[in-house]
GUPA-956094 format. One line per 3 residues: number of its first residue (from 0); their letters; for each residue y, x, z of N, C-alpha, C, O. Coordinates in pm, whole numbers. Each point is the difference from the previous one (the first is absolute). Layout:
// GUPA-956094
NUM) a) Y/X/Z/Y/X/Z/Y/X/Z/Y/X/Z | ...
// end
This chain:
// GUPA-956094
0) mpa) -120/84/0/120/-84/0/125/88/0/-1/107/60 | 108/-152/-126/123/79/-2/65/3/137/-23/-89/82 | 104/191/-56/70/12/127/104/-111/12/50/-51/-100
3) fdd) -19/14/226/96/-108/23/132/26/-70/56/-89/-64 | -5/212/76/131/31/-60/-2/-18/-151/97/-48/-59 | -208/85/-4/-11/-15/-145/0/-148/-40/56/-38/-103
6) vla) -121/-44/185/-5/-144/-27/138/-62/16/45/-77/-85 | 21/110/194/131/-61/28/105/41/-102/95/-74/-25 | -111/192/-32/96/47/-99/0/-86/-127/93/7/-79
9) kid) -196/-86/60/-11/-83/-119/82/-129/10/18/-70/-100 | 32/38/220/78/-124/16/135/15/-68/70/99/19 | -34/-198/-98/124/2/-79/88/-116/46/-27/-116/-29
12) ree) 133/150/101/91/-101/56/57/-90/-110/4/-122/14 | 40/184/-123/62/-78/-107/-100/-94/-66/35/-110/-41 | -159/154/30/-101/-85/-62/-29/-121/88/-18/-111/-51
15) iln) 14/130/183/-19/-114/91/116/-98/-15/-21/-121/-4 | 142/174/-4/117/-87/-17/-5/-73/-134/29/-119/-6 | -66/189/-99/-4/-62/-133/-102/-114/-4/28/-107/-53
18) isk) -148/130/110/-101/-107/2/49/-117/85/-18/-116/-37 | 80/147/150/53/-106/88/100/-86/-76/-6/-122/5 | 98/186/-74/103/-74/-72/-61/-88/-109/40/-115/-18
21) kli) -138/169/-54/-64/-79/-105/-63/-126/58/13/-109/-57 | -81/123/169/-65/-115/62/101/-101/53/-17/-121/-16 | 125/171/78/101/-89/57/71/-81/-108/38/-115/22
24) rvp) -21/175/-139/72/-69/-109/-75/-123/-51/60/-85/-67 | -187/74/97/-77/-118/-42/9/-105/111/-47/25/111 | 107/-141/-138/18/-102/104/-129/-76/29/-16/-116/-38
27) svt) -75/182/106/-135/-54/20/-9/-87/125/-76/30/92 | 155/-137/-90/-9/-97/109/-142/-57/3/-62/-19/-104 | 13/-7/222/-138/-47/16/-31/-113/-96/72/-100/-6
30) gee) -180/116/-70/-38/-94/-104/34/50/-139/-47/-54/-100 | 132/160/94/43/53/-129/-24/151/-4/90/78/-31 | -212/-38/63/-29/143/18/-59/69/-124/-18/122/3
33) rev) -12/-195/-108/-74/59/-112/72/121/-59/-63/104/-22 | 192/-115/-4/72/108/-67/-2/128/84/-19/109/-54 | 37/-122/184/4/120/83/-139/63/13/-12/122/10
36) mll) -92/-204/-10/-136/54/6/-32/78/-128/-61/107/7 | 102/-159/-121/-24/70/-126/80/130/-6/-47/101/-53 | 168/-104/109/80/122/6/-69/106/86/-9/116/-41
39) ard) -39/-155/158/-70/94/88/-125/56/-70/-29/119/9 | -43/-208/-78/-117/46/-75/37/106/-103/-67/103/-12 | 174/-128/-62/40/94/-105/42/134/59/-30/105/-57
42) iln) 100/-108/170/41/126/64/-122/79/44/-8/121/-22 | -87/-190/84/-122/67/46/-82/55/-116/-51/112/6 | 38/-192/-111/-74/48/-117/67/124/-60/-68/90/-49
45) glg) 201/-87/55/72/117/-49/-26/124/83/17/113/-48 | -57/-134/172/-35/112/89/-147/37/-10/-46/91/68 | -27/-162/-153/-142/28/-18/-89/-65/104/-115/40/16
48) vet) 167/-140/55/-76/-68/104/-62/-127/-58/68/-79/-65 | -199/61/89/-69/-117/-51/47/-126/74/21/3/121 | -5/-112/-194/47/-125/60/-88/-117/-42/-69/5/-102
51) lll) 74/-109/184/-74/-123/-27/83/-116/48/48/0/113 | -29/-101/-199/69/-123/38/-103/-106/36/-98/-21/-73 | 120/-47/184/-86/-110/43/84/-125/19/123/7/10
54) gpd) -191/-121/-5/70/-126/24/52/-61/-127/-27/50/-109 | 100/-160/121/50/-70/-119/102/83/-76/67/86/58 | -57/-110/-186/87/80/-86/146/-12/41/76/96/-17
57) nrp) -36/-211/69/142/-18/35/36/60/136/117/19/30 | -221/11/54/26/60/131/-110/101/32/-76/-19/95 | 68/126/-173/-107/97/24/27/87/121/114/14/45
60) lli) -219/44/7/14/107/98/-56/125/-63/-78/-6/-95 | 118/120/149/-29/128/-66/-78/91/93/40/22/115 | -150/32/-165/-75/104/70/8/127/-83/-30/-1/-120
63) atv) 71/110/182/5/129/-67/-85/97/81/12/6/123 | -98/68/-189/-99/81/72/-5/142/-54/2/23/-121 | -9/71/215/-22/141/-31/-133/41/63/-24/-25/118
66) nds) -63/89/-198/-127/54/50/-87/-108/63/-41/11/115 | 12/-113/-191/-72/-116/53/-143/33/41/-61/-76/76 | 6/186/-122/-139/33/32/-16/65/137/-113/17/47
69) akr) 224/19/19/-10/64/131/-60/-95/102/8/-122/-15 | -69/178/118/-73/-80/98/93/-88/82/-30/-117/26 | 144/172/15/94/-76/82/126/-33/-79/39/72/-92
72) qlv) 26/-183/132/121/-41/-72/112/-36/97/-20/-69/100 | 139/119/-133/124/-34/69/83/-88/-92/23/36/-115 | 23/-150/166/82/-93/-79/141/-4/58/19/-5/121
75) fng) 79/6/-211/139/-29/36/32/-139/-55/-11/-24/-120 | 52/-67/210/30/-139/-40/150/-24/5/67/38/96 | -16/-102/-201/140/-40/-2/18/-125/-84/-78/-25/-92
78) hld) 180/-53/123/27/-122/-79/125/18/-84/95/67/41 | -98/-127/-158/111/13/-95/77/-130/-18/91/-6/-83 | -125/-97/159/84/-120/-2/113/15/102/-12/74/97
81) vvp) 120/-144/-122/116/3/88/49/-142/27/-36/-94/-73 | 116/79/177/64/-129/26/127/-9/-83/54/103/-40 | -4/-224/13/124/-14/-77/117/67/72/0/11/122
84) pan) 100/35/-197/114/70/62/95/-91/76/87/50/72 | -101/-182/-85/82/-97/76/147/15/-35/35/-2/-118 | 52/17/218/145/-3/-21/47/125/-74/14/107/60
87) lda) 9/-120/-187/39/116/-81/137/54/39/26/119/-15 | 62/-206/67/134/44/39/-5/98/118/94/76/22 | -204/-79/54/-12/89/117/-48/139/-39/2/91/83
90) wgh) -46/-75/-208/-46/131/-46/117/84/-50/100/-53/-50 | -114/183/65/103/91/-52/-16/27/-148/90/57/-62 | -203/-98/6/-26/20/-143/-112/-95/-40/-55/-70/85
93) dpf) 21/68/-213/-111/-80/-50/-128/44/74/-35/118/-4 | -34/-211/70/-119/38/78/-108/68/-82/-79/78/54 | 76/-106/-185/-102/59/-85/54/117/-83/-60/40/-100
96) dpq) 173/14/144/57/122/-58/6/104/110/103/12/66 | -210/64/-43/-8/91/114/109/106/-4/36/52/-106 | 15/-21/224/107/98/12/-38/104/106/-58/-34/103
99) vig) 91/160/-130/-15/106/100/134/18/69/100/35/-64 | -98/-58/195/122/16/79/-32/96/113/-64/-38/99 | 108/162/-112/-35/100/99/-150/22/1/-61/34/-102
102) nsl) 1/-53/220/-145/17/15/-75/-131/-12/-117/-9/37 | 184/-92/-90/-63/-132/-9/-14/-45/-145/86/25/-84 | -198/-92/58/-21/-71/-126/6/-148/33/-77/-49/83
105) tgr) 169/-23/-149/19/-141/30/-51/-86/-115/-13/47/-113 | -14/-172/144/-48/-96/-99/-111/-85/58/-67/40/95 | 48/-158/-153/-107/-88/48/-136/65/-24/-34/37/-112
108) gsc) -41/-22/220/-130/63/-7/3/149/29/-106/63/4 | 225/-6/17/7/144/26/-78/36/125/-69/102/3 | 80/-184/100/-73/24/124/-128/-82/7/-100/46/54
111) dmk) 103/-165/-109/-113/-93/12/-51/-41/-138/39/-106/-49 | -128/187/-17/-32/135/39/-26/85/-124/-95/78/-5 | 183/-96/-96/-26/64/-129/13/152/5/-71/70/-71
114) sac) 161/-20/155/13/145/8/-125/63/61/-42/108/-43 | -16/-174/141/-126/49/57/-110/-2/-105/-84/90/-5 | 84/-193/-80/-98/-5/-110/25/114/-100/-94/55/-56
117) avm) 221/-22/35/32/112/-87/-55/130/57/-49/86/-74 | 57/-71/207/-58/117/66/-150/5/-27/-55/106/-32 | -12/-220/46/-145/-5/-24/-34/41/-142/-95/75/-23
120) ihv) 172/-125/-73/-24/33/-140/18/150/-23/-83/64/-65 | 191/-9/119/26/143/-14/-111/83/62/-46/98/-58 | 3/-138/177/-107/73/70/-131/-7/-78/-73/99/-9
123) agi) 44/-216/-49/-123/-12/-80/3/95/-119/-102/60/-35 | 219/-45/-26/12/92/-111/-23/144/42/-60/78/-75 | 107/-42/193/-22/136/51/-147/22/31/-57/102/-38
126) ikg) -3/-199/107/-142/14/38/-89/7/-123/-106/62/4 | 149/-126/-113/-76/8/-124/-21/144/-43/-103/33/-59 | 199/54/88/-9/139/-40/-64/90/103/-7/121/-20
129) ldl) -39/-178/131/-64/80/105/-151/-19/-4/-51/-100/-51 | -18/196/105/-146/-7/4/-41/-39/142/-46/84/78 | 64/-212/-45/-33/-48/134/-132/-77/-2/-21/-84/-87
132) pls) -66/110/183/-125/-77/9/22/-134/69/-73/-36/92 | 173/-36/-137/37/-129/60/52/-90/-111/77/44/-85 | -119/-168/86/57/-98/-91/127/-57/62/2/-37/117
135) val) 102/30/-197/126/-59/44/35/-113/-96/-1/18/-122 | 32/-135/178/31/-116/-84/127/-67/48/36/8/118 | 31/-74/-210/115/-84/32/-39/-146/-18/-61/-36/-101
138) hlv) 95/-46/196/-9/-144/-13/143/-52/-4/63/-17/105 | -12/-9/-223/135/-54/-17/-12/-149/-30/-60/-39/-100 | 117/-42/189/-33/-143/-3/124/-88/-11/110/41/35
141) pde) -130/-164/-83/103/-103/5/-19/-86/125/-95/20/76 | 185/-113/-55/-22/-112/92/-5/37/148/-44/-81/81 | 88/201/-43/-3/32/143/97/-87/78/-26/-36/115
144) ekg) 139/3/-178/105/-72/73/-36/-147/25/66/-66/80 | -169/15/-147/-34/-141/17/-148/-23/27/-55/-102/-42 | -9/197/112/-135/-30/46/-112/84/-55/-110/-3/54
147) anh) 134/78/-163/-97/97/-53/-122/-61/-66/-94/72/-31 | 93/-203/7/-116/-62/-64/-25/55/-141/-114/8/-44 | 222/29/-25/-13/55/-136/3/153/2/-1/63/-105
150) gtk) 4/-4/224/10/144/11/-111/61/82/-115/4/-44 | 148/43/163/-98/74/80/-118/-87/41/-112/51/7 | 132/-178/20/-114/-86/32/-97/-8/-118/-122/-1/18
153) lll) 178/-5/-138/-86/-2/-118/-79/131/-10/-119/0/-34 | 186/111/62/-67/130/-1/-117/3/97/-109/47/-34 | 132/-96/156/-106/1/100/-118/-88/-42/-115/34/27
156) nem) 144/-145/-93/-110/-85/-51/-81/73/-106/-122/-12/-6 | 192/88/-79/-71/77/-103/-86/108/65/-108/32/-50 | 155/25/159/-82/98/73/-126/-64/55/-109/56/-8
159) kng) 125/-176/65/-116/-70/54/-102/-31/-109/-121/3/23 | 172/-33/-142/-88/-30/-112/-63/125/-61/-91/-10/-83 | 139/126/125/-53/125/-51/54/42/-135/-53/92/-62
162) sir) 158/-159/16/52/32/-134/101/115/3/25/62/-103 | 32/-32/219/85/118/13/-40/75/127/-66/-55/88 | 106/178/-82/-43/88/108/67/-34/132/118/-34/4
165) rpn) -195/43/103/52/-16/135/43/137/51/-82/92/6 | 210/-76/30/47/132/46/-43/29/143/-37/-89/76 | 44/217/-41/-27/41/138/126/-10/85/-6/-30/119
168) yvi) 121/56/-182/126/4/73/109/-64/-85/-3/7/-123 | 99/-71/190/113/-62/-70/130/36/72/9/-8/123 | 90/47/-201/136/20/50/88/-108/-62/5/-14/-122
171) ige) 65/-60/206/98/-99/-45/137/67/-1/44/54/101 | 23/-58/-216/124/74/-14/126/-71/44/110/49/-26 | -122/-164/91/119/-73/47/84/87/94/-52/91/65
174) ksn) 180/-120/-60/91/71/90/-60/10/141/-39/-101/59 | 34/223/-7/-40/19/140/82/109/66/-33/47/109 | 142/-7/-176/89/103/55/-73/132/24/30/72/96
177) lkl) -126/-42/-183/-81/122/9/-79/6/131/-29/107/53 | -5/-226/-3/-85/-11/119/-131/-64/-40/-11/-60/-107 | -89/71/193/-132/-54/-29/-7/-144/50/14/-27/119
180) rva) -36/-65/-213/-13/-140/38/-150/-34/4/-60/-37/-101 | 3/51/221/-145/-16/14/-38/-144/34/-118/-34/-2 | 216/-50/34/-32/-136/44/104/-98/-53/113/37/-30
183) erg) -154/-164/20/91/-109/-36/-27/-119/90/-114/-26/39 | 219/-45/-7/-14/-116/88/-80/-111/-68/6/-19/-122 | -81/-54/203/-66/-118/-49/95/-119/-3/114/10/45
186) iwg) -161/-121/-99/86/-119/-17/-75/-124/47/-115/-23/-38 | 181/-55/122/-52/-131/36/115/-100/-7/97/11/74 | -109/-107/-164/98/-106/-11/-51/-128/63/-113/-41/-26
189) fki) 194/-21/109/-41/-124/66/122/-87/27/114/42/-21 | -140/-162/68/106/-94/34/-10/-41/145/-109/-5/58 | 222/-25/0/4/-58/134/74/-133/-10/115/-6/-44
192) kfm) -183/-99/87/59/-134/-5/44/-39/141/-80/-4/93 | 209/-25/-79/57/-45/128/15/-151/-6/51/-55/-98 | -95/-12/204/0/-146/2/114/-55/85/39/56/102
195) gka) 14/-170/-150/103/-71/75/-29/-149/-1/-115/-42/-5 | 221/-37/10/-14/-146/-2/113/-58/-83/118/23/30 | -154/-97/-134/100/-55/-91/68/-122/59/-59/-80/73
198) tht) 186/68/-107/77/-118/36/128/-1/-83/28/96/-71 | 48/-203/81/130/-9/-65/95/99/69/-9/23/120 | 100/34/-199/96/94/57/75/-60/118/34/70/95
201) aya) -7/-200/-101/75/-63/108/-71/12/134/63/-2/105 | -199/14/-110/-77/8/125/-54/140/26/-94/19/77 | 157/81/-145/-52/136/9/-8/50/143/-94/72/35
204) rle) 190/-108/49/1/48/137/-75/-93/96/-16/31/118 | -29/-144/-170/-70/-96/86/-151/10/-17/-73/6/99 | 25/-5/-223/-144/-4/-21/-49/98/-106/-120/1/-31
207) gvn) 208/81/-26/-42/96/-102/-34/137/58/53/41/104 | -143/27/-172/-30/140/30/11/74/-133/-83/-17/-89 | 187/98/76/31/64/-128/-91/122/-23/11/100/70
210) aia) -100/-111/-167/-94/109/-28/71/125/-50/-49/111/21 | 164/-127/-87/74/118/-45/52/79/119/-2/123/0 | 49/-194/103/47/69/120/-115/75/68/19/111/49
213) kas) -137/-171/-48/-116/67/59/-36/124/-82/-28/107/55 | 29/-122/-187/-32/114/-86/101/112/17/-36/118/-7 | 162/-153/30/103/102/20/-32/88/119/14/122/-6
216) kgv) -59/-184/115/-41/77/117/-117/90/-34/-5/117/41 | -90/-171/-116/-118/78/-36/34/117/-90/-52/110/18 | 138/-134/-116/37/106/-93/69/114/75/-29/117/-25
219) lal) 119/-150/115/71/103/77/-96/79/88/24/118/28 | -130/-183/17/-99/70/83/-85/96/-81/-52/98/54 | 36/-124/-184/-89/81/-84/73/100/-87/-53/107/-30
222) ekp) 175/-140/-11/72/82/-97/65/119/69/120/-1/29 | -201/103/-4/50/118/70/-97/116/-25/-113/-21/-46 | 155/143/75/-91/114/-16/-123/-16/88/6/-60/108
225) idk) -118/115/-154/-125/-7/73/-25/136/65/1/103/-67 | -23/-104/196/-13/124/76/-141/57/-12/-78/1/95 | 47/47/-216/-127/66/-27/27/114/-97/103/1/-68
228) whp) -195/95/63/20/113/-91/-134/60/-34/-86/18/87 | 68/14/-215/-118/73/-43/46/127/-70/87/-6/-87 | -142/122/125/52/126/-55/-15/15/-149/67/84/-60
231) wig) -153/-163/-4/-20/12/-143/89/-93/-82/17/22/-120 | 41/-125/182/75/-98/-78/127/-49/69/90/-52/-66 | -81/67/198/118/-47/71/-23/-134/67/-110/-29/46
234) apv) 214/-52/-42/-5/-126/73/-39/-116/-91/25/3/-120 | -86/-107/178/-21/-123/-77/131/-75/-18/102/35/60 | -105/-137/-143/121/-75/-33/-31/-149/1/-107/-43/-43
237) isi) 202/-36/92/-9/-146/-12/132/-52/-54/107/45/42 | -113/-139/-134/121/-59/-54/-25/-147/-33/-99/-33/-65 | 188/-53/111/-8/-143/-33/80/-20/-128/122/14/-2
240) ngi) -193/-46/-106/60/4/-133/15/-136/-68/34/-8/-118 | -59/-98/192/16/-133/-60/-1/-106/108/-55/20/108 | 116/-135/-139/3/-111/96/5/-132/-77/72/-14/-98
243) qag) -150/-83/145/-2/-132/-62/10/-104/112/-76/4/97 | 171/-97/-111/16/-105/102/92/-109/-53/84/24/-88 | -101/-144/143/91/-110/-28/-34/-76/-126/-34/59/-103
246) tag) 44/-193/112/-25/-85/-116/117/-91/-32/8/-56/-110 | 83/39/205/117/-88/-21/117/52/82/-17/54/109 | 136/-70/-164/118/52/66/35/-68/131/76/54/79
249) nqv) -131/-174/-56/34/-74/124/-123/-16/90/-7/-93/80 | -89/183/-94/-122/-7/81/-27/134/68/2/105/-64 | -27/-111/194/-40/120/74/-137/44/-50/-94/-81/1
252) pde) 78/206/-46/-128/43/-56/-107/14/108/25/52/109 | -146/-99/-142/-109/11/96/-91/119/-27/-91/27/78 | 116/45/-187/-76/122/-29/93/105/-60/92/-34/-75
255) ctv) -116/159/108/71/112/-63/-101/114/-15/-56/47/99 | 35/-4/-222/-98/103/-28/70/126/-49/86/-5/-88 | -123/118/147/56/128/-43/-111/85/-62/-115/-3/44
258) nvd) 152/78/-146/-94/91/-67/18/140/59/111/51/8 | -220/9/31/4/130/66/-74/103/-85/-111/-23/-45 | 175/137/25/-62/114/-66/-18/109/104/97/57/49
261) rrl) -221/-29/-15/-30/101/104/-71/118/-64/-104/-18/-64 | 159/138/80/-59/122/-52/-72/73/114/58/24/106 | -184/11/-131/-87/49/106/-22/151/-10/-1/57/-109
264) ipg) -16/7/223/-38/141/6/-149/10/32/-58/-98/45 | -4/214/-68/-142/13/32/-31/-44/143/72/34/94 | -181/-109/-80/-39/-53/130/41/-143/23/-52/-66/90
267) etp) 146/15/-171/44/-139/13/-81/-91/-92/-40/41/-109 | 16/-164/155/-68/-103/-77/75/-131/18/87/-8/87 | -118/-95/-165/61/-130/26/-23/-50/143/86/-66/57
270) dtv) -202/96/-1/-27/-44/137/96/65/99/53/-67/89 | -31/197/-103/90/67/94/144/-47/-19/75/-15/96 | -37/-7/-223/135/-48/-27/18/-142/53/102/-30/62
273) aae) -200/-57/-87/10/-139/48/13/-4/152/73/-83/54 | -143/173/15/11/5/146/140/40/43/52/-52/99 | 10/146/-172/137/41/32/99/-112/-28/95/-20/75
276) ikq) -117/-52/-185/87/-114/-32/-8/-104/111/102/-52/46 | -222/21/-2/-20/-98/106/70/43/128/66/-81/66 | -79/208/-30/64/48/122/151/-13/-7/64/-43/96
279) ald) -6/81/-210/146/-6/-15/50/-143/1/102/-30/63 | -172/-62/-133/47/-138/-7/-28/-76/129/79/-87/39 | -189/118/27/-24/-62/130/107/40/100/42/-81/83
282) evg) 1/205/-90/102/48/93/134/-69/-24/65/-45/95 | -22/36/-222/130/-59/-28/1/-151/25/105/-58/25 | -222/-5/-32/-6/-144/23/-51/-40/136/-33/-116/23
285) rdd) 26/212/68/-63/-24/130/61/-117/77/-73/-79/59 | 204/66/-60/68/-106/78/47/-117/-88/86/-78/40 | -143/66/-157/40/-104/-94/-111/-105/-8/-105/27/-57
288) pdw) 126/-146/113/-106/-102/0/-33/-54/-138/-105/-61/-20 | 194/84/-78/-23/-50/-136/-44/111/-96/7/-15/-122 | -52/126/179/-36/115/-82/-139/-19/-60/-98/-16/73
291) swk) 88/18/-207/-128/-19/-67/3/69/-136/95/-16/-77 | -199/93/47/-6/73/-126/-146/30/-33/-88/-10/85 | 64/46/-211/-133/46/-39/11/98/-115/89/-11/-85
294) lea) -179/107/81/-4/101/-105/-97/-45/-108/-112/-43/29 | 155/52/-154/-83/-40/-113/-10/116/-98/101/59/-38 | -224/-26/-3/-22/108/-95/-124/-28/-83/-90/-73/43
297) erg) 87/130/-160/-112/-22/-91/-125/71/51/6/112/50 | -119/-180/-62/-128/57/42/-96/5/-119/11/-79/-94 | -104/173/100/-100/12/-104/-118/-91/26/-1/-75/98
300) sdg) -98/81/-186/-119/-85/14/-79/31/127/-79/-82/47 | 102/202/9/-67/37/124/76/-45/124/-42/26/113 | 154/-94/-134/79/-50/111/98/100/57/76/-32/91
303) kwi) -76/155/-143/90/102/52/133/-1/-76/5/-33/-118 | 100/70/189/130/8/-64/0/101/-115/-62/106/9 | 131/-141/-116/11/88/-115/122/88/16/111/-50/22
306) ytp) -130/181/-32/112/93/13/-37/132/-66/-116/24/-35 | 215/60/18/-23/135/-51/12/98/116/109/13/57 | -215/55/-20/9/91/114/82/124/-35/15/36/-116
309) any) 36/28/219/61/132/-21/-104/93/-60/-118/-8/35 | 159/95/-123/-94/91/-65/50/143/12/120/24/7 | -213/70/-4/39/139/23/-109/95/-47/-117/-38/-16
312) tdp) 158/161/-6/-90/112/-22/29/102/109/115/43/16 | -215/-4/57/19/92/112/67/128/-47/-44/60/-99 | 150/-16/167/65/126/-39/-94/120/4/27/102/-62
315) esd) -138/-115/136/-97/110/6/-114/-17/-99/-100/71/7 | 113/-165/-99/-97/-11/-110/12/121/-91/93/80/15 | -186/-65/-107/7/112/-94/131/0/-77/64/104/-16
318) lgk) -23/-223/-32/125/-9/-74/119/31/91/93/69/-40 | -97/-123/162/109/24/94/18/148/30/113/50/-1 | -221/19/27/7/143/30/53/79/-120/84/88/15
321) alk) -135/-122/-133/43/72/-120/148/-24/-29/72/93/-36 | -27/-217/52/140/-31/-27/91/66/101/108/48/-36 | -149/-44/161/82/68/101/12/149/-31/107/58/16
324) tav) -216/2/-61/6/141/-38/93/21/-119/75/98/-4 | -80/-189/-92/87/10/-118/147/-11/40/84/74/-51 | -54/-165/141/139/-17/44/47/125/74/112/47/-22
327) rtv) -195/6/110/38/123/71/25/113/-99/96/77/15 | -179/-66/-115/12/108/-99/129/-12/-79/68/100/-25 | -34/-222/-15/116/-21/-87/130/-8/79/99/65/-36
330) lgr) -98/-143/142/125/-26/73/23/96/116/110/5/55 | -213/70/-17/16/96/107/22/-61/136/64/61/86 | -116/-178/-65/13/-68/130/-122/-88/22/-73/-32/-93
333) dpe) 53/-6/219/-109/-92/29/31/-136/-60/113/-47/8 | -212/-15/-69/23/-131/-63/26/-107/104/-54/4/110 | 139/-101/-146/28/-114/85/-72/-124/-55/-22/-12/-121
336) lfv) -13/-78/212/-54/-128/-43/115/-97/-23/99/-1/74 | -113/-80/-177/102/-99/-36/-20/-124/88/-93/-78/-22 | 179/60/119/-11/-116/90/126/-87/-8/34/-69/96
339) ewa) 33/73/-210/123/-74/-18/-29/-140/-54/-113/-31/-39 | 216/-53/37/-17/-135/-52/-21/5/-150/75/66/-72 | -177/-134/26/-29/-1/-144/-94/-115/-31/-76/-45/87
342) ggt) 81/-2/-211/-92/-104/-44/-135/59/-36/-25/119/18 | -62/-205/-69/-134/43/-35/-3/71/-134/94/-8/-78 | -203/79/53/-22/66/-128/-141/-34/-49/-78/-65/70
345) dga) 47/111/-189/-135/-21/-54/-104/84/72/-120/-15/-26 | 163/103/115/-96/79/77/-95/-85/80/-114/40/24 | 159/-158/19/-86/-89/81/-127/-38/-75/-105/-15/61
348) yyr) 114/-1/-193/-117/-44/-77/-103/111/-13/-120/-25/4 | 167/149/-20/-94/112/-4/-67/17/136/-121/24/8 | 198/-35/99/-59/15/134/-101/-110/26/-105/25/60
351) eag) 135/-145/-104/-94/-111/17/-133/31/-69/-106/-45/43 | 113/121/-152/-121/39/-73/-67/122/60/-100/48/-52 | 154/3/163/-61/113/69/36/135/-57/-73/97/20
354) iqt) 186/-88/-93/43/126/-61/111/62/83/97/-68/34 | -110/196/-1/104/69/76/131/-4/-80/6/48/-113 | 97/-105/173/126/-23/-71/118/29/91/6/-50/113
357) igf) 88/130/-161/120/35/76/120/-7/-94/-9/38/-117 | 120/-87/168/124/-3/-77/80/128/19/14/48/113 | 37/6/-221/90/115/8/94/-7/-120/-42/14/-115
360) gpi) 170/-36/145/96/-16/-108/136/55/38/16/59/107 | 83/-77/-194/129/67/14/93/-69/99/-36/-96/68 | 158/151/-61/108/-54/83/94/-79/-91/36/48/-108
363) ggh) 3/-165/150/93/-80/-79/49/-120/78/-21/-9/121 | 86/-83/-191/52/-117/70/45/-110/-93/-5/13/-122 | 48/-123/185/51/-120/-69/-105/-63/-90/35/-60/-102
366) mhg) -161/72/137/-105/-65/-78/22/-151/1/30/-58/104 | -44/-5/-219/17/-143/-21/147/-42/12/32/-118/-10 | 58/215/31/142/-31/10/79/76/-105/-58/70/-82
369) pne) 191/-85/84/83/72/-97/5/149/30/-16/43/115 | 39/36/-220/17/145/11/-121/69/63/15/91/82 | -132/-135/-121/-124/65/42/2/146/-42/48/34/-108
372) fvq) -100/53/195/2/143/-32/-121/70/59/-65/-50/92 | 37/169/-147/-101/89/54/58/140/4/75/39/-89 | -108/37/192/48/138/10/-85/90/-91/-122/6/14
375) ids) 187/63/-104/-71/78/-100/-80/114/65/-114/25/-39 | 173/42/135/-73/110/66/-130/-49/61/-99/74/3 | 99/-198/47/-122/-52/62/-108/-26/-105/-119/5/30
378) lid) 159/-34/-154/-99/-15/-107/-68/133/-29/-121/5/-25 | 198/102/28/-58/132/-24/-96/35/113/-109/53/-25 | 147/-83/148/-91/24/113/-125/-85/-11/-110/45/32
381) qar) 126/-170/-78/-115/-88/-20/-96/61/-100/-121/2/23 | 173/48/-134/-84/64/-102/-70/123/56/-118/23/-28 | 189/55/107/-59/121/59/-115/-36/93/-106/63/-4
384) vyl) 128/-163/87/-106/-41/93/-121/-52/-76/-113/30/36 | 136/-109/-140/-111/-55/-78/-84/111/-62/-123/-5/1 | 191/106/-56/-75/109/-63/-79/81/102/-115/37/-26
387) ila) 175/-8/140/-72/76/103/-114/-83/55/-107/54/28 | 128/-184/-12/-107/-87/47/-120/5/-95/-115/12/45 | 140/-20/-174/-109/6/-98/-74/133/11/-123/4/-11
390) nil) 197/105/33/-64/129/16/-86/5/125/-112/52/-4 | 162/-106/114/-74/1/126/-128/-82/-13/-106/43/45 | 116/-161/-106/-117/-86/-13/-102/55/-101/-114/-45/-4
393) ss) 157/143/-75/-91/62/-94/-91/105/66/-103/38/-55 | 143/6/172/-75/109/64/-121/-52/78/-73/79/60
// end
């Protein structure tokens, strides 16, 4: 295998920027990914990397593979769909006209996550010219922003069917501030219905029990930080994101239902969360003779609540150890775990399939908002870490 310094010398900052700009210029809002997928394919083919398109012609996903005959395979996963730019007046320039401003590359998808995909493409081209006893593949997918049914979930189904290769390791290139994202919060959505007593507004203080007022007490009891912490992911989250009540303007409502989005850390389940909800609501309603509520959530055929558990790859797994070594080698410091607030990634689907999966991506900001940007230096560091990781996993 070539020496680390020789490998790192092959990274071309301008080439990463050029590929990033080409990808950003294609307005690949979710559902309209075909053009950007074909562009990525053409760039990879120009680098001598074999590619394969899967899925429907109007929304293909792209697999690019180097050294497919090797015993072990490392996959870099990235999505090429983006959210709409929304308020154009809030942008400093056309969202699909990328601009370099100092150390930042701006534009829709610059951070989420076309520049990271550009890094993967560049790295694949470099690895193509190396003699590594490791297969390296790119999974470039559509539909990440709206559920992944046409993207990574489709890929995992193809793996189950045996039509494409199952990798040993997966790196998700989403923004992680050059930290290791070994875990993601789980999700449990449920409703809480607060009960009251309906009557005419004129009798509201005589015989009515306003369910909205009861729900207000409940929401204030729940809508707050949760005093828990997991070293791999941070704190859980609860947010009341919807409310339904009232049928007539002159009637005291007898029901008020709130929608709750609860994000779970490892060790939490719907049962543990439901117990905490009960404790909090019992406490706030302790001296209220009209206090009445119930939790409602979807259950499966087995009678158990349906939810997405927190998912993780142990930092001391083979991939975790190798990635930590790569970060130390490139950045000259001990790697940090990413325990900041963030949404989910496609990494959850690989972990569900039992594949070691860790997120490692660049530094940036304003994702899904105006003036989205990524720090260019962090893209170079991302490329360096990816190349060293491939070398380490080859040994």
